[in-house]
C-alpha positions as CSV (number, residue, x, y, z in Angstrom):
1,M,7.9,3.9,-29.8
2,T,5.5,2.9,-27.0
3,T,6.2,-0.2,-25.0
4,V,3.0,-2.2,-24.1
5,L,3.5,-4.3,-21.0
6,P,1.1,-7.2,-20.5
7,D,-0.2,-7.5,-17.0
8,D,0.6,-11.2,-16.7
9,A,4.3,-10.6,-17.4
10,L,4.9,-7.7,-14.9
11,A,5.1,-9.8,-11.7
12,E,8.0,-11.8,-13.3
13,L,9.7,-8.6,-14.6
14,V,9.9,-6.6,-11.4
15,D,11.9,-7.9,-8.4
16,L,10.1,-7.2,-5.1
17,G,13.3,-6.2,-3.3
18,E,14.2,-3.7,-6.0
19,L,10.7,-2.4,-5.9
20,I,10.9,-1.8,-2.2
21,D,14.1,0.2,-2.7
22,A,12.5,2.1,-5.6
23,V,9.3,3.0,-3.5
24,R,11.6,4.0,-0.6
25,A,13.5,6.3,-2.9
26,A,10.3,7.8,-4.4
27,H,8.9,8.7,-1.0
28,T,12.2,10.3,-0.1
29,D,12.2,12.2,-3.3
30,L,8.8,13.6,-2.5
31,A,10.0,14.9,0.9
32,L,13.1,16.5,-0.7
33,G,11.3,18.2,-3.5
34,R,12.6,15.8,-6.2
35,A,9.1,14.6,-7.1
36,E,5.6,16.0,-7.5
37,Q,2.5,14.4,-6.3
38,P,-0.6,16.5,-7.0
39,V,-3.9,15.8,-5.2
40,P,-6.1,13.9,-7.7
41,A,-9.6,15.0,-8.6
42,I,-12.4,12.5,-8.2
43,S,-15.0,12.2,-11.0
44,S,-18.3,10.3,-10.6
45,T,-19.8,8.3,-13.4
46,A,-22.9,6.2,-13.7
47,G,-24.2,4.6,-10.5
48,A,-21.6,4.4,-7.7
49,T,-18.6,4.2,-9.9
50,I,-15.8,6.8,-9.6
51,V,-13.0,7.6,-11.9
52,L,-9.7,8.7,-10.3
53,P,-7.0,10.2,-12.5
54,M,-3.7,10.0,-10.6
55,V,-0.5,11.9,-11.8
56,A,3.0,12.0,-10.5
57,T,6.4,13.2,-11.7
58,S,9.9,12.2,-10.7
59,H,12.4,14.9,-11.6
60,R,15.3,12.5,-10.7
61,L,14.0,9.9,-13.2
62,G,12.6,12.3,-15.8
63,L,9.3,10.4,-15.8
64,T,5.7,11.2,-15.4
65,V,3.0,8.6,-14.8
66,V,-0.7,9.1,-15.4
67,K,-2.8,6.3,-13.9
68,V,-6.6,6.2,-14.4
69,L,-8.3,4.2,-11.7
70,T,-11.9,3.1,-11.8
71,D,-13.6,2.0,-8.5
72,A,-16.9,0.2,-9.4
73,P,-18.2,-1.7,-6.3
74,G,-21.2,-2.9,-8.3
75,N,-18.9,-5.1,-10.3
76,R,-18.7,-7.5,-7.4
77,D,-22.2,-8.6,-8.1
78,G,-21.1,-10.1,-11.3
79,D,-17.8,-11.4,-10.0
80,G,-15.9,-8.6,-11.8
81,P,-13.0,-6.5,-10.4
82,A,-14.2,-3.7,-8.3
83,Q,-11.0,-1.7,-9.2
84,Q,-9.3,-1.5,-12.6
85,S,-6.5,0.8,-13.8
86,T,-4.4,1.7,-16.7
87,V,-0.9,3.3,-16.4
88,V,0.7,5.6,-19.0
89,V,4.4,6.4,-18.6
90,L,5.6,9.7,-20.2
91,D,9.0,11.3,-20.7
92,S,8.5,14.3,-18.4
93,R,10.7,16.6,-20.6
94,T,9.3,15.9,-24.1
95,G,5.9,14.4,-23.2
96,A,6.7,11.4,-25.3
97,R,4.6,8.3,-24.4
98,L,7.0,5.6,-23.3
99,A,4.8,2.7,-22.1
100,V,1.3,1.6,-21.4
101,M,0.5,-1.1,-18.9
102,N,-2.5,-2.6,-17.0
103,G,-2.3,-1.3,-13.4
104,G,-3.5,-4.5,-11.6
105,T,-0.1,-6.2,-10.9
106,G,1.7,-3.0,-10.4
107,T,-0.8,-1.7,-7.9
108,R,-0.7,-4.9,-5.9
109,M,3.1,-5.0,-5.8
110,R,3.7,-1.4,-5.1
111,T,1.1,-1.3,-2.4
112,A,2.9,-4.2,-0.6
113,A,6.2,-2.5,-1.2
114,A,5.0,0.7,0.4
115,S,3.8,-1.3,3.5
116,A,7.3,-2.9,3.7
117,V,9.0,0.5,3.5
118,A,6.7,1.8,6.3
119,T,7.2,-1.4,8.3
120,D,11.0,-1.1,8.0
121,A,10.9,2.6,9.1
122,L,8.3,2.4,11.8
123,S,7.9,-1.1,13.4
124,R,9.9,-2.5,16.2
125,K,13.1,-4.3,14.9
126,D,12.2,-7.4,16.9
127,S,8.7,-7.8,15.2
128,R,8.1,-11.5,14.5
129,V,4.3,-11.9,14.1
130,L,2.5,-10.6,11.1
131,G,-1.2,-10.2,11.4
132,L,-3.5,-10.0,8.3
133,V,-7.1,-8.9,8.3
134,G,-8.0,-10.1,4.8
135,A,-6.7,-13.1,2.9
136,G,-6.8,-12.2,-0.8
137,P,-3.9,-11.8,-3.3
138,L,-2.8,-8.6,-1.6
139,A,-2.2,-10.6,1.6
140,V,0.2,-13.0,-0.1
141,E,2.1,-10.1,-1.6
142,H,2.3,-8.4,1.8
143,V,3.7,-11.5,3.4
144,A,6.6,-11.5,0.9
145,A,7.2,-7.8,1.2
146,V,7.1,-7.6,5.0
147,R,9.4,-10.7,5.2
148,A,11.9,-8.7,3.2
149,V,12.3,-6.2,6.0
150,R,11.5,-8.1,9.2
151,A,12.3,-11.7,10.4
152,I,8.6,-12.8,10.5
153,G,8.1,-16.3,11.8
154,T,4.3,-16.5,12.2
155,V,1.4,-15.2,10.2
156,V,-2.0,-14.9,11.9
157,V,-4.8,-14.4,9.3
158,W,-8.5,-13.8,9.2
159,S,-11.1,-13.6,6.5
160,R,-14.9,-13.7,6.5
161,S,-14.5,-16.7,4.1
162,A,-12.8,-19.9,5.3
163,A,-12.4,-20.8,1.7
164,R,-10.4,-17.6,1.1
165,V,-8.1,-18.5,4.0
166,A,-7.5,-22.0,2.5
167,E,-6.7,-20.3,-0.8
168,F,-4.3,-18.0,0.9
169,R,-2.5,-20.9,2.5
170,H,-2.1,-22.6,-0.8
171,A,-1.0,-19.5,-2.6
172,L,1.5,-18.6,0.1
173,H,3.0,-22.1,0.0
174,R,3.4,-21.7,-3.8
175,R,5.0,-18.3,-3.3
176,E,7.4,-19.6,-0.6
177,H,8.4,-22.5,-2.9
178,A,9.0,-20.2,-5.8
179,D,11.0,-17.7,-3.7
180,G,13.0,-20.5,-2.0
181,V,12.2,-19.2,1.5
182,P,11.3,-21.3,4.6
183,A,7.6,-21.9,5.2
184,L,5.9,-19.7,7.8
185,D,3.7,-20.9,10.6
186,V,0.2,-19.8,9.5
187,V,-2.6,-19.5,12.1
188,A,-6.2,-19.0,11.1
189,A,-7.8,-16.6,13.5
190,S,-11.5,-16.7,14.6
191,G,-11.9,-12.9,14.2
192,P,-10.1,-9.6,13.6
193,R,-9.6,-9.1,17.3
194,Q,-7.5,-12.2,17.6
195,V,-5.3,-11.1,14.7
196,V,-4.8,-7.6,16.2
197,E,-3.9,-8.9,19.6
198,A,-1.4,-11.4,18.3
199,A,0.4,-9.1,15.8
200,D,3.6,-7.2,16.0
201,V,2.9,-5.8,12.5
202,L,-0.8,-5.7,11.4
203,C,-1.9,-5.2,7.8
204,T,-5.6,-4.5,7.1
205,L,-6.4,-5.5,3.5
206,T,-10.2,-5.4,3.2
207,P,-12.4,-3.0,1.0
208,S,-14.5,-2.3,4.1
209,R,-16.9,0.6,4.5
210,V,-17.2,0.2,8.2
211,P,-14.4,-0.4,10.7
212,V,-13.2,-4.0,11.0
213,V,-10.5,-3.1,13.5
214,E,-11.0,-1.3,16.8
215,G,-8.3,0.8,18.4
216,A,-9.2,-0.7,21.8
217,W,-7.5,-3.9,20.6
218,F,-4.1,-2.3,19.9
219,R,-1.3,-3.5,22.1
220,P,1.7,-1.3,23.0
221,G,4.4,-1.5,20.4
222,L,2.1,-2.5,17.5
223,H,2.7,-1.2,14.0
224,V,-0.3,-1.0,11.6
225,N,-0.4,-0.7,7.8
226,A,-4.0,0.3,7.0
227,V,-4.1,-0.6,3.3
228,G,-7.4,-2.0,2.0
229,A,-10.1,0.7,2.1
230,P,-10.8,2.1,-1.4
231,P,-10.1,5.8,-2.2
232,R,-13.5,7.0,-0.8
233,P,-14.1,9.3,2.1
234,D,-16.8,7.1,3.5
235,H,-14.8,3.8,3.7
236,R,-12.5,2.8,6.4
237,E,-11.0,-0.3,8.2
238,I,-9.8,1.3,11.4
239,D,-12.2,3.1,13.8
240,S,-11.7,6.6,15.0
241,A,-10.4,5.4,18.4
242,G,-7.6,3.6,16.6
243,M,-6.6,6.6,14.6
244,A,-6.6,8.7,17.7
245,R,-4.6,6.2,19.7
246,A,-1.8,5.7,17.2
247,T,0.9,8.0,15.9
248,V,-0.2,8.2,12.2
249,F,2.1,8.5,9.2
250,V,0.8,9.0,5.7
251,D,1.9,8.6,2.1
252,S,0.8,12.2,1.1
253,T,-1.0,14.6,3.4
254,G,-2.9,16.3,0.6
255,V,-4.1,13.0,-0.9
256,Q,-5.1,11.7,2.6
257,L,-7.3,14.7,3.4
258,R,-9.1,14.2,0.1
259,K,-9.4,10.5,-0.2
260,S,-9.0,8.7,3.1
261,G,-12.0,7.7,5.1
262,E,-9.8,6.9,8.1
263,A,-8.7,10.5,8.1
264,L,-11.9,12.3,7.1
265,L,-14.3,10.3,9.4
266,S,-12.0,10.6,12.4
267,L,-11.7,14.3,11.8
268,R,-15.5,14.6,11.5
269,E,-15.9,12.7,14.8
270,G,-13.6,15.2,16.4
271,V,-10.9,12.7,17.7
272,T,-8.1,13.8,15.4
273,T,-7.0,17.0,13.8
274,E,-5.4,17.7,10.4
275,D,-2.0,17.9,12.1
276,D,-2.3,14.2,12.9
277,F,-2.1,13.5,9.2
278,R,0.9,15.7,8.4
279,R,3.7,13.2,9.2
280,E,4.6,11.9,5.7
281,L,6.5,8.6,5.3
282,G,9.0,10.3,3.0
283,A,9.9,12.9,5.7
284,V,10.7,10.1,8.1
285,L,12.9,8.4,5.5
286,A,14.7,11.7,4.8
287,G,15.3,12.4,8.5
288,L,13.0,15.4,8.5
289,V,10.6,14.2,11.1
290,P,10.9,11.4,13.8
291,G,9.4,8.0,13.2
292,R,8.9,5.6,16.1
293,T,10.1,7.2,19.3
294,G,9.8,4.2,21.7
295,A,9.2,0.5,22.0
296,A,5.7,1.0,23.4
297,E,4.5,3.5,20.8
298,I,1.7,2.4,18.5
299,T,2.5,3.5,14.9
300,L,0.1,3.5,11.9
301,F,0.8,4.0,8.2
302,N,-2.4,5.1,6.6
303,S,-1.9,4.1,3.0
304,V,-4.4,5.3,0.3
305,G,-1.9,4.7,-2.5
306,I,-0.3,7.5,-4.6
307,A,0.8,7.7,-8.3
308,L,4.4,8.2,-7.3
309,Q,4.4,4.5,-6.1
310,D,3.1,3.5,-9.5
311,L,5.8,5.5,-11.1
312,A,8.4,3.6,-9.1
313,F,7.0,0.3,-10.4
314,A,6.7,1.5,-13.9
315,A,10.2,2.8,-14.0
316,L,11.6,-0.6,-13.0
317,A,9.4,-2.5,-15.6
318,L,10.4,0.0,-18.3
319,R,14.1,-0.2,-17.5
320,I,14.0,-4.0,-17.7
321,T,12.1,-4.2,-20.9
322,A,14.0,-1.4,-22.6
323,G,17.4,-2.6,-21.3
324,E,18.1,0.9,-20.0
325,S,19.7,1.8,-16.7
326,L,17.2,4.1,-15.1
327,E,18.4,5.2,-11.6
328,V,15.7,3.8,-9.3
329,G,17.5,3.6,-6.0
330,T,18.6,6.2,-3.5
């Protein structure tokens, strides 16, 4: 029997703290050979739309996820979603279809959870100021996720739209009230540079094609989660100087070198090499490669998103709805 999970119920089903643990375990599994993350093929359709089938398998959980992502930037002209996705969960031994779910909520939550895992592994322990470039729903999710691993006291946020910042404040207040956590001090910045220069942890959350953040603005000790650029080799939020200046960590080297504009454009401009994108987050978590090596080091997690993170989310949702005890932690 296939479980169909409605998108509007998923946020209530999956606990963010459990999801952070599950994403941490998934990345560790990848480094230790307990999971498979093939590099996805990209298929073009009509106009500028692309279709990206993403697959991952967890040998530990006995699950395979197939996620079909469509990226259609032209939808913004009609106020439609630029990205849409559907996730199918399979028993990796029998191939039986276990669940189908809309990918919107899961993508938002697992993306923030991955940023939290990277922040916990790579940022300074005394980080207190969270900077957000972008103020949409993903920004609210990132505040909750980063607060789970660092004692954040202040959020500095910028968006091209003042109305979007106002919506962010309102949504964050509702989230804080629902979660029963103290309200943060929220500062609206005049531009991205002000955010970067104030932040201990910076999250870039825009679907930008051209850099909105310059490496020249990075302060010693900063940690960056570069999250927002879509899976297109000509889109990026961080300029090449930033990629060259930071110690870069990635979710998957193979996926990065196929999908990430931050990686591919800085390589094209000759300021990075492929070796700069071989430090995988899972290898840091497994103790196979070093993470942050000093308080002044600038670290950057270049996050394009991988299906193994979707699998971590889907496994939690499936466990809860089916009443089963899938092992999702380390």
